[in-house]
C-alpha positions, 0 to 999 in steps of 0.5 A: 538493490533498493526495492523502490528507487525514484530518480528526479521524478516529476508529475505534471497535469494539464488543467485547461491552460494551467499546468499543475506541478504535483511532483517536482524532481523527487528522489527517494529510495526505500530498501526491502524490509523497511517500514515507511510513512509518507506524510503531507497536508492536503495538496502537498503531492502526497496522493500523486506520490502514492499513485506513483509508488503504487504503479497507478501512474507514471512520471512526466519526467524521471525514472521509477524502479520497483523491485529492479524493474523500470516502470516509468514507461509502462502502459496500463496493461503492464502497470496492472501486471506489476500491481497484481504481482508486486504490490498489495494495496490496503485502502481506508474503505476496505473495498470488499465485495459485500456478498462474498465471504472473507475467503473469497475476497482474499482469493480474488487477486489469485483468481486474476493471477490464474492460480488453480482453485485448490492453491487459491484456497490454501493461500487465502486460508494462510493469509487469513490466519496470518491476520488472526481471522482463521475463525472468520473465513466464511463470514461476509463483510456485514458480519464482521466489525470494521477492524475485522474487515480491514484485516480481511483487506490486509490478508487480500493484500498479502495473499500474492506475497507482494514485494510491497504492502502499500496502505492508504490511510488504513485506520481512517475509518476505524475508532482509535482502539481498533486503529491501534490494533491494525497498526499493531498488526502492521508492526507484526508484519514488518517484523516478519520481513514485509516492506510496508509503506503507509500514506497518512496525514496523522502523526499518531499513525506515522509514529508507528513507522521506522522512517517518516518521509514528509512531502510539501509542494511536490517535494520531499521536505524531510526524511526522518528515521525514528524508533531507533532505526 
């Protein structure tokens, strides 16, 4: 069974008297353990597709299954539960609490999920060690470099052991050297068995993935395997 399955998914938005067709009958399957980049220019439908895959939105038509669950008709509360349990998000701007330590930032999804304090601490420490920050657990974001902040965000995305790691322009706020270090970390996580989906407009970033899905005018324009996949 595929981890992600979109069948004839369309998404329309009403803007006054106009209907915007953001996605048009998209079919896509992603298997567990894949490393996929989604690319497209501004206005291509890349952001609506990311929102769909991240269970931040539901289709106007069609069916979306995530980890064997049909999320197409879910309400906001059900979608929030799916996101918390099955998806780890990494954003361009980190989204860390500025006054909280790295450890507390990573613990946050576990607090929402109702884990007891001792379990939260153990899982958060393991996630921070996994991204190479075992010696920075008590540091606050302003005491960390940009690359270290993104590593904290990745640890937070991993801590719930999600089915899918979804990264939106994860190197967009980093210099090229630090960006390469973060992409090397994603590569290592993929080799450990994580399913990784990166949304990007940068060819250099997409080249790290093993499969590149290109979207244009709300449709999949190309679906390419790379790097010997």
